[in-house]
NUMARTOR-929290 format. One record per residue: residue number from 1; residue in three letters; x, y, z of N, C-alpha, C, O in turn. Coordinates in steps of 0.02 Angstrom, whole numbers, plus 50000, padded with zeros to 5 digits. Layout:
BEGIN
+-----+------+-------+-------+-------+-------+-------+-------+-------+-------+-------+-------+-------+-------+
! pos ! code !  n_c1 !  n_c2 !  n_c3 ! ca_c1 ! ca_c2 ! ca_c3 !  c_c1 !  c_c2 !  c_c3 !  o_c1 !  o_c2 !  o_c3 !
+-----+------+-------+-------+-------+-------+-------+-------+-------+-------+-------+-------+-------+-------+
! NUM !  ALA !     X !     Y !     Z !     X !     Y !     Z !     X !     Y !     Z !     X !     Y !     Z !
...
+-----+------+-------+-------+-------+-------+-------+-------+-------+-------+-------+-------+-------+-------+
END
This chain:
BEGIN
+-----+------+-------+-------+-------+-------+-------+-------+-------+-------+-------+-------+-------+-------+
! pos ! code !  n_c1 !  n_c2 !  n_c3 ! ca_c1 ! ca_c2 ! ca_c3 !  c_c1 !  c_c2 !  c_c3 !  o_c1 !  o_c2 !  o_c3 !
+-----+------+-------+-------+-------+-------+-------+-------+-------+-------+-------+-------+-------+-------+
!   1 !  MET ! 49440 ! 50397 ! 49088 ! 49483 ! 50454 ! 49085 ! 49552 ! 50436 ! 49061 ! 49583 ! 50388 ! 49082 !
!   2 !  GLU ! 49575 ! 50477 ! 49014 ! 49638 ! 50462 ! 48980 ! 49699 ! 50465 ! 49028 ! 49745 ! 50424 ! 49022 !
!   3 !  ASP ! 49699 ! 50513 ! 49076 ! 49758 ! 50522 ! 49117 ! 49754 ! 50486 ! 49184 ! 49800 ! 50492 ! 49225 !
!   4 !  CYS ! 49702 ! 50449 ! 49196 ! 49689 ! 50415 ! 49261 ! 49730 ! 50350 ! 49262 ! 49720 ! 50307 ! 49219 !
!   5 !  ILE ! 49776 ! 50342 ! 49310 ! 49820 ! 50280 ! 49313 ! 49773 ! 50218 ! 49325 ! 49786 ! 50165 ! 49296 !
!   6 !  PHE ! 49721 ! 50222 ! 49367 ! 49679 ! 50166 ! 49381 ! 49639 ! 50150 ! 49319 ! 49629 ! 50091 ! 49306 !
!   7 !  CYS ! 49616 ! 50199 ! 49279 ! 49583 ! 50180 ! 49217 ! 49631 ! 50144 ! 49169 ! 49611 ! 50099 ! 49133 !
!   8 !  LYS ! 49692 ! 50164 ! 49170 ! 49742 ! 50129 ! 49128 ! 49753 ! 50058 ! 49155 ! 49761 ! 50012 ! 49116 !
!   9 !  ILE ! 49753 ! 50048 ! 49218 ! 49760 ! 49979 ! 49247 ! 49697 ! 49936 ! 49226 ! 49704 ! 49879 ! 49203 !
!  10 !  VAL ! 49638 ! 49965 ! 49235 ! 49574 ! 49933 ! 49218 ! 49577 ! 49909 ! 49143 ! 49561 ! 49852 ! 49128 !
!  11 !  SER ! 49599 ! 49953 ! 49100 ! 49602 ! 49942 ! 49028 ! 49658 ! 49893 ! 49009 ! 49658 ! 49867 ! 48953 !
!  12 !  GLY ! 49706 ! 49880 ! 49054 ! 49761 ! 49838 ! 49037 ! 49821 ! 49875 ! 49009 ! 49871 ! 49844 ! 48991 !
!  13 !  GLY ! 49816 ! 49939 ! 49006 ! 49872 ! 49983 ! 48981 ! 49930 ! 49985 ! 49030 ! 49986 ! 50000 ! 49011 !
!  14 !  ILE ! 49917 ! 49971 ! 49092 ! 49974 ! 49967 ! 49141 ! 49963 ! 49902 ! 49175 ! 49907 ! 49885 ! 49195 !
!  15 !  SER ! 50016 ! 49864 ! 49182 ! 50014 ! 49798 ! 49214 ! 50006 ! 49801 ! 49287 ! 50027 ! 49850 ! 49318 !
!  16 !  SER ! 49976 ! 49750 ! 49318 ! 49964 ! 49751 ! 49388 ! 49956 ! 49675 ! 49409 ! 49945 ! 49630 ! 49369 !
!  17 !  GLN ! 49963 ! 49667 ! 49474 ! 49951 ! 49598 ! 49500 ! 49876 ! 49593 ! 49516 ! 49855 ! 49612 ! 49570 !
!  18 !  ARG ! 49836 ! 49566 ! 49469 ! 49764 ! 49559 ! 49476 ! 49748 ! 49502 ! 49522 ! 49778 ! 49448 ! 49516 !
!  19 !  VAL ! 49702 ! 49512 ! 49568 ! 49681 ! 49467 ! 49614 ! 49610 ! 49443 ! 49600 ! 49592 ! 49385 ! 49611 !
!  20 !  TYR ! 49570 ! 49489 ! 49575 ! 49500 ! 49475 ! 49560 ! 49476 ! 49522 ! 49505 ! 49499 ! 49579 ! 49502 !
!  21 !  GLU ! 49429 ! 49498 ! 49462 ! 49400 ! 49545 ! 49414 ! 49333 ! 49517 ! 49394 ! 49325 ! 49457 ! 49382 !
!  22 !  ASP ! 49286 ! 49562 ! 49390 ! 49222 ! 49547 ! 49358 ! 49201 ! 49606 ! 49314 ! 49244 ! 49648 ! 49299 !
!  23 !  SER ! 49143 ! 49612 ! 49293 ! 49120 ! 49665 ! 49251 ! 49119 ! 49734 ! 49279 ! 49118 ! 49784 ! 49242 !
!  24 !  GLN ! 49118 ! 49737 ! 49348 ! 49111 ! 49804 ! 49378 ! 49175 ! 49821 ! 49422 ! 49189 ! 49880 ! 49433 !
!  25 !  VAL ! 49211 ! 49770 ! 49445 ! 49263 ! 49779 ! 49497 ! 49328 ! 49747 ! 49476 ! 49328 ! 49691 ! 49450 !
!  26 !  LEU ! 49384 ! 49783 ! 49487 ! 49449 ! 49754 ! 49480 ! 49488 ! 49761 ! 49547 ! 49488 ! 49813 ! 49579 !
!  27 !  VAL ! 49519 ! 49707 ! 49566 ! 49556 ! 49708 ! 49631 ! 49628 ! 49686 ! 49613 ! 49642 ! 49635 ! 49582 !
!  28 !  ILE ! 49676 ! 49732 ! 49638 ! 49748 ! 49718 ! 49628 ! 49783 ! 49722 ! 49695 ! 49755 ! 49749 ! 49743 !
!  29 !  ARG ! 49844 ! 49694 ! 49698 ! 49886 ! 49705 ! 49754 ! 49919 ! 49769 ! 49751 ! 49944 ! 49789 ! 49699 !
!  30 !  ASP ! 49919 ! 49805 ! 49809 ! 49952 ! 49872 ! 49809 ! 50028 ! 49865 ! 49798 ! 50058 ! 49818 ! 49824 !
!  31 !  ILE ! 50058 ! 49909 ! 49760 ! 50128 ! 49904 ! 49744 ! 50172 ! 49931 ! 49804 ! 50232 ! 49920 ! 49807 !
!  32 !  ASN ! 50137 ! 49967 ! 49851 ! 50170 ! 49990 ! 49911 ! 50129 ! 49969 ! 49972 ! 50096 ! 50011 ! 50003 !
!  33 !  PRO ! 50131 ! 49904 ! 49989 ! 50086 ! 49877 ! 50038 ! 50103 ! 49905 ! 50107 ! 50162 ! 49914 ! 50125 !
!  34 !  GLN ! 50050 ! 49919 ! 50146 ! 50056 ! 49945 ! 50215 ! 50045 ! 49889 ! 50265 ! 50046 ! 49902 ! 50325 !
!  35 !  ALA ! 50034 ! 49828 ! 50243 ! 50022 ! 49772 ! 50287 ! 50037 ! 49711 ! 50246 ! 50049 ! 49715 ! 50185 !
!  36 !  PRO ! 50038 ! 49650 ! 50279 ! 50047 ! 49590 ! 50239 ! 49998 ! 49578 ! 50182 ! 50016 ! 49550 ! 50130 !
!  37 !  VAL ! 49934 ! 49601 ! 50194 ! 49885 ! 49598 ! 50142 ! 49862 ! 49669 ! 50130 ! 49836 ! 49702 ! 50175 !
!  38 !  HIS ! 49871 ! 49693 ! 50068 ! 49849 ! 49761 ! 50053 ! 49824 ! 49760 ! 49981 ! 49863 ! 49763 ! 49933 !
!  39 !  LEU ! 49757 ! 49756 ! 49977 ! 49726 ! 49753 ! 49909 ! 49692 ! 49820 ! 49895 ! 49671 ! 49856 ! 49940 !
!  40 !  LEU ! 49687 ! 49835 ! 49830 ! 49650 ! 49894 ! 49808 ! 49589 ! 49868 ! 49763 ! 49597 ! 49838 ! 49711 !
!  41 !  LEU ! 49530 ! 49883 ! 49790 ! 49469 ! 49867 ! 49757 ! 49446 ! 49927 ! 49719 ! 49430 ! 49977 ! 49751 !
!  42 !  MET ! 49443 ! 49927 ! 49653 ! 49423 ! 49984 ! 49616 ! 49364 ! 49975 ! 49573 ! 49353 ! 49920 ! 49547 !
!  43 !  SER ! 49326 ! 50025 ! 49563 ! 49271 ! 50018 ! 49515 ! 49301 ! 50025 ! 49446 ! 49347 ! 50064 ! 49435 !
!  44 !  LYS ! 49272 ! 49985 ! 49399 ! 49296 ! 49993 ! 49332 ! 49270 ! 50057 ! 49301 ! 49302 ! 50086 ! 49257 !
!  45 !  LYS ! 49212 ! 50080 ! 49325 ! 49185 ! 50142 ! 49305 ! 49224 ! 50200 ! 49337 ! 49237 ! 50198 ! 49397 !
!  46 !  HIS ! 49242 ! 50249 ! 49301 ! 49283 ! 50306 ! 49330 ! 49232 ! 50351 ! 49371 ! 49186 ! 50382 ! 49345 !
!  47 !  ILE ! 49247 ! 50349 ! 49436 ! 49212 ! 50392 ! 49483 ! 49270 ! 50422 ! 49522 ! 49311 ! 50385 ! 49548 !
!  48 !  ALA ! 49273 ! 50488 ! 49527 ! 49330 ! 50520 ! 49558 ! 49343 ! 50504 ! 49632 ! 49399 ! 50492 ! 49653 !
!  49 !  SER ! 49289 ! 50505 ! 49669 ! 49293 ! 50487 ! 49740 ! 49228 ! 50471 ! 49771 ! 49178 ! 50473 ! 49735 !
!  50 !  ALA ! 49224 ! 50455 ! 49833 ! 49161 ! 50441 ! 49864 ! 49112 ! 50500 ! 49861 ! 49052 ! 50491 ! 49863 !
!  51 !  LEU ! 49141 ! 50562 ! 49856 ! 49095 ! 50619 ! 49848 ! 49057 ! 50623 ! 49785 ! 49009 ! 50660 ! 49778 !
!  52 !  ASP ! 49081 ! 50579 ! 49733 ! 49049 ! 50580 ! 49672 ! 49005 ! 50521 ! 49658 ! 48982 ! 50512 ! 49602 !
!  53 !  VAL ! 48992 ! 50479 ! 49708 ! 48947 ! 50424 ! 49703 ! 48876 ! 50445 ! 49701 ! 48855 ! 50486 ! 49741 !
!  54 !  SER ! 48840 ! 50420 ! 49655 ! 48768 ! 50438 ! 49649 ! 48722 ! 50379 ! 49665 ! 48746 ! 50323 ! 49675 !
!  55 !  GLU ! 48657 ! 50391 ! 49667 ! 48610 ! 50338 ! 49679 ! 48617 ! 50284 ! 49629 ! 48608 ! 50225 ! 49646 !
!  56 !  ALA ! 48634 ! 50299 ! 49565 ! 48641 ! 50251 ! 49515 ! 48701 ! 50203 ! 49528 ! 48706 ! 50149 ! 49499 !
!  57 !  ASP ! 48745 ! 50226 ! 49571 ! 48805 ! 50185 ! 49587 ! 48798 ! 50138 ! 49645 ! 48846 ! 50103 ! 49661 !
!  58 !  VAL ! 48738 ! 50135 ! 49677 ! 48726 ! 50093 ! 49733 ! 48744 ! 50021 ! 49719 ! 48781 ! 49990 ! 49758 !
!  59 !  PRO ! 48719 ! 49993 ! 49664 ! 48737 ! 49922 ! 49650 ! 48814 ! 49910 ! 49643 ! 48838 ! 49857 ! 49664 !
!  60 !  LEU ! 48849 ! 49956 ! 49617 ! 48919 ! 49953 ! 49610 ! 48954 ! 49952 ! 49681 ! 48998 ! 49911 ! 49694 !
!  61 !  ILE ! 48934 ! 49998 ! 49724 ! 48963 ! 50001 ! 49789 ! 48947 ! 49937 ! 49830 ! 48989 ! 49911 ! 49866 !
!  62 !  VAL ! 48888 ! 49913 ! 49823 ! 48869 ! 49849 ! 49855 ! 48914 ! 49792 ! 49828 ! 48939 ! 49752 ! 49867 !
!  63 !  ARG ! 48923 ! 49790 ! 49767 ! 48966 ! 49740 ! 49735 ! 49036 ! 49743 ! 49764 ! 49064 ! 49691 ! 49780 !
!  64 !  ILE ! 49065 ! 49803 ! 49770 ! 49131 ! 49813 ! 49798 ! 49133 ! 49780 ! 49868 ! 49179 ! 49743 ! 49884 !
!  65 !  MET ! 49081 ! 49795 ! 49910 ! 49081 ! 49769 ! 49978 ! 49076 ! 49694 ! 49981 ! 49108 ! 49662 ! 50022 !
!  66 !  VAL ! 49036 ! 49665 ! 49935 ! 49032 ! 49591 ! 49931 ! 49100 ! 49561 ! 49911 ! 49123 ! 49511 ! 49940 !
!  67 !  VAL ! 49132 ! 49592 ! 49862 ! 49198 ! 49565 ! 49843 ! 49248 ! 49574 ! 49899 ! 49290 ! 49529 ! 49909 !
!  68 !  ALA ! 49247 ! 49631 ! 49935 ! 49291 ! 49640 ! 49989 ! 49283 ! 49586 ! 50042 ! 49332 ! 49559 ! 50067 !
!  69 !  SER ! 49221 ! 49569 ! 50057 ! 49205 ! 49517 ! 50106 ! 49232 ! 49450 ! 50085 ! 49261 ! 49413 ! 50125 !
!  70 !  GLN ! 49223 ! 49433 ! 50023 ! 49246 ! 49370 ! 49996 ! 49323 ! 49366 ! 49996 ! 49352 ! 49314 ! 50013 !
!  71 !  LEU ! 49354 ! 49421 ! 49978 ! 49427 ! 49422 ! 49976 ! 49457 ! 49420 ! 50047 ! 49509 ! 49391 ! 50059 !
!  72 !  ALA ! 49423 ! 49451 ! 50092 ! 49448 ! 49450 ! 50164 ! 49448 ! 49380 ! 50190 ! 49494 ! 49360 ! 50226 !
!  73 !  ARG ! 49397 ! 49342 ! 50170 ! 49398 ! 49270 ! 50191 ! 49452 ! 49233 ! 50152 ! 49491 ! 49195 ! 50182 !
!  74 !  LYS ! 49455 ! 49242 ! 50089 ! 49507 ! 49207 ! 50049 ! 49577 ! 49221 ! 50071 ! 49620 ! 49177 ! 50069 !
!  75 !  GLU ! 49590 ! 49282 ! 50092 ! 49657 ! 49303 ! 50114 ! 49671 ! 49285 ! 50187 ! 49726 ! 49297 ! 50212 !
!  76 !  GLY ! 49624 ! 49256 ! 50220 ! 49633 ! 49236 ! 50293 ! 49628 ! 49291 ! 50342 ! 49658 ! 49288 ! 50396 !
!  77 !  LEU ! 49590 ! 49343 ! 50325 ! 49584 ! 49402 ! 50370 ! 49521 ! 49402 ! 50408 ! 49517 ! 49440 ! 50456 !
!  78 !  ALA ! 49471 ! 49362 ! 50390 ! 49404 ! 49368 ! 50423 ! 49405 ! 49356 ! 50496 ! 49373 ! 49394 ! 50533 !
!  79 !  GLU ! 49438 ! 49309 ! 50520 ! 49439 ! 49292 ! 50593 ! 49472 ! 49342 ! 50636 ! 49448 ! 49359 ! 50690 !
!  80 !  ARG ! 49531 ! 49367 ! 50611 ! 49572 ! 49414 ! 50652 ! 49551 ! 49487 ! 50643 ! 49562 ! 49529 ! 50687 !
!  81 !  GLY ! 49522 ! 49503 ! 50586 ! 49500 ! 49572 ! 50572 ! 49546 ! 49604 ! 50515 ! 49600 ! 49580 ! 50497 !
!  82 !  PHE ! 49519 ! 49660 ! 50492 ! 49552 ! 49696 ! 50437 ! 49524 ! 49765 ! 50437 ! 49478 ! 49782 ! 50475 !
!  83 !  ARG ! 49553 ! 49805 ! 50392 ! 49524 ! 49874 ! 50382 ! 49506 ! 49880 ! 50311 ! 49541 ! 49858 ! 50267 !
!  84 !  LEU ! 49447 ! 49913 ! 50300 ! 49423 ! 49926 ! 50231 ! 49405 ! 50000 ! 50231 ! 49362 ! 50022 ! 50268 !
!  85 !  LEU ! 49440 ! 50036 ! 50188 ! 49431 ! 50109 ! 50188 ! 49441 ! 50139 ! 50117 ! 49471 ! 50109 ! 50072 !
!  86 !  THR ! 49413 ! 50200 ! 50110 ! 49427 ! 50239 ! 50052 ! 49447 ! 50311 ! 50075 ! 49419 ! 50339 ! 50121 !
!  87 !  ASN ! 49497 ! 50336 ! 50041 ! 49519 ! 50405 ! 50058 ! 49484 ! 50452 ! 50009 ! 49471 ! 50436 ! 49951 !
!  88 !  VAL ! 49470 ! 50513 ! 50036 ! 49435 ! 50562 ! 49995 ! 49473 ! 50630 ! 50001 ! 49483 ! 50657 ! 50055 !
!  89 !  GLY ! 49495 ! 50655 ! 49941 ! 49530 ! 50719 ! 49940 ! 49599 ! 50718 ! 49966 ! 49620 ! 50668 ! 49995 !
!  90 !  ARG ! 49635 ! 50772 ! 49955 ! 49705 ! 50778 ! 49970 ! 49718 ! 50771 ! 50044 ! 49763 ! 50733 ! 50062 !
!  91 !  GLU ! 49682 ! 50803 ! 50087 ! 49693 ! 50796 ! 50160 ! 49670 ! 50729 ! 50183 ! 49695 ! 50706 ! 50234 !
!  92 !  GLY ! 49624 ! 50696 ! 50150 ! 49601 ! 50630 ! 50168 ! 49650 ! 50576 ! 50145 ! 49640 ! 50517 ! 50160 !
!  93 !  GLY ! 49704 ! 50595 ! 50110 ! 49752 ! 50548 ! 50088 ! 49740 ! 50516 ! 50018 ! 49776 ! 50469 ! 50000 !
!  94 !  GLN ! 49694 ! 50540 ! 49981 ! 49678 ! 50515 ! 49914 ! 49733 ! 50537 ! 49867 ! 49741 ! 50597 ! 49856 !
!  95 !  SER ! 49769 ! 50491 ! 49839 ! 49826 ! 50507 ! 49793 ! 49806 ! 50495 ! 49721 ! 49836 ! 50524 ! 49675 !
!  96 !  VAL ! 49755 ! 50450 ! 49709 ! 49733 ! 50438 ! 49641 ! 49656 ! 50456 ! 49639 ! 49616 ! 50427 ! 49675 !
!  97 !  PRO ! 49640 ! 50502 ! 49596 ! 49567 ! 50522 ! 49592 ! 49523 ! 50472 ! 49553 ! 49496 ! 50486 ! 49499 !
!  98 !  HIS ! 49519 ! 50417 ! 49583 ! 49476 ! 50363 ! 49553 ! 49449 ! 50321 ! 49614 ! 49489 ! 50298 ! 49655 !
!  99 !  LEU ! 49387 ! 50312 ! 49620 ! 49359 ! 50278 ! 49678 ! 49392 ! 50212 ! 49687 ! 49394 ! 50172 ! 49640 !
! 100 !  HIS ! 49418 ! 50198 ! 49746 ! 49447 ! 50134 ! 49762 ! 49448 ! 50126 ! 49839 ! 49450 ! 50175 ! 49876 !
! 101 !  PHE ! 49448 ! 50066 ! 49859 ! 49450 ! 50046 ! 49932 ! 49513 ! 50006 ! 49947 ! 49535 ! 49963 ! 49909 !
! 102 !  HIS ! 49541 ! 50022 ! 50003 ! 49597 ! 49978 ! 50026 ! 49572 ! 49926 ! 50073 ! 49535 ! 49941 ! 50120 !
! 103 !  LEU ! 49592 ! 49864 ! 50061 ! 49580 ! 49807 ! 50107 ! 49646 ! 49789 ! 50135 ! 49689 ! 49763 ! 50100 !
! 104 !  ILE ! 49655 ! 49803 ! 50199 ! 49720 ! 49800 ! 50233 ! 49714 ! 49753 ! 50293 ! 49668 ! 49761 ! 50333 !
! 105 !  GLY ! 49758 ! 49705 ! 50300 ! 49756 ! 49663 ! 50357 ! 49821 ! 49619 ! 50365 ! 49870 ! 49629 ! 50330 !
! 106 !  GLY ! 49818 ! 49572 ! 50413 ! 49874 ! 49532 ! 50421 ! 49921 ! 49558 ! 50477 ! 49973 ! 49528 ! 50489 !
! 107 !  ARG ! 49903 ! 49614 ! 50509 ! 49939 ! 49642 ! 50566 ! 49891 ! 49681 ! 50609 ! 49835 ! 49697 ! 50589 !
! 108 !  GLN ! 49915 ! 49697 ! 50668 ! 49874 ! 49738 ! 50714 ! 49868 ! 49809 ! 50687 ! 49919 ! 49841 ! 50675 !
! 109 !  MET ! 49809 ! 49834 ! 50678 ! 49797 ! 49904 ! 50658 ! 49797 ! 49947 ! 50721 ! 49778 ! 49926 ! 50776 !
! 110 !  SER ! 49818 ! 50010 ! 50711 ! 49817 ! 50059 ! 50767 ! 49762 ! 50108 ! 50755 ! 49739 ! 50114 ! 50698 !
! 111 !  TRP ! 49741 ! 50145 ! 50805 ! 49689 ! 50195 ! 50805 ! 49712 ! 50251 ! 50850 ! 49734 ! 50237 ! 50906 !
! 112 !  PRO ! 49706 ! 50313 ! 50829 ! 49681 ! 50336 ! 50765 ! 49732 ! 50325 ! 50709 ! 49792 ! 50324 ! 50722 !
! 113 !  PRO ! 49708 ! 50316 ! 50647 ! 49757 ! 50310 ! 50592 ! 49795 ! 50377 ! 50580 ! 49772 ! 50430 ! 50600 !
! 114 !  GLY ! 49851 ! 50373 ! 50548 ! 49892 ! 50427 ! 50541 ! 49875 ! 50480 ! 50496 ! 49912 ! 50528 ! 50490 !
+-----+------+-------+-------+-------+-------+-------+-------+-------+-------+-------+-------+-------+-------+
END
């Protein structure tokens, strides 16, 4: 999508601090981190949100989960815990209409989230 900021990041049109990349997934450091570790795991394929995931996207979603697990270990979060989430829609806190997951850790998380 031409006006999608994450599509521009995926294509290299906007610079980012890349942590991981393969043919399906790009992971960057969040520019407004909410914890000592705050990564954004995004699909390279433009999917607006979790509501738009189809059966054909199952391998992609599994890939994102595997990458999240690997990065949680690499970033030192696996033993203490972390949060992995995606926001959906305006009231759900989604500010960029491109499927992405937040991997957040390195501090105590509270519940319920704000």
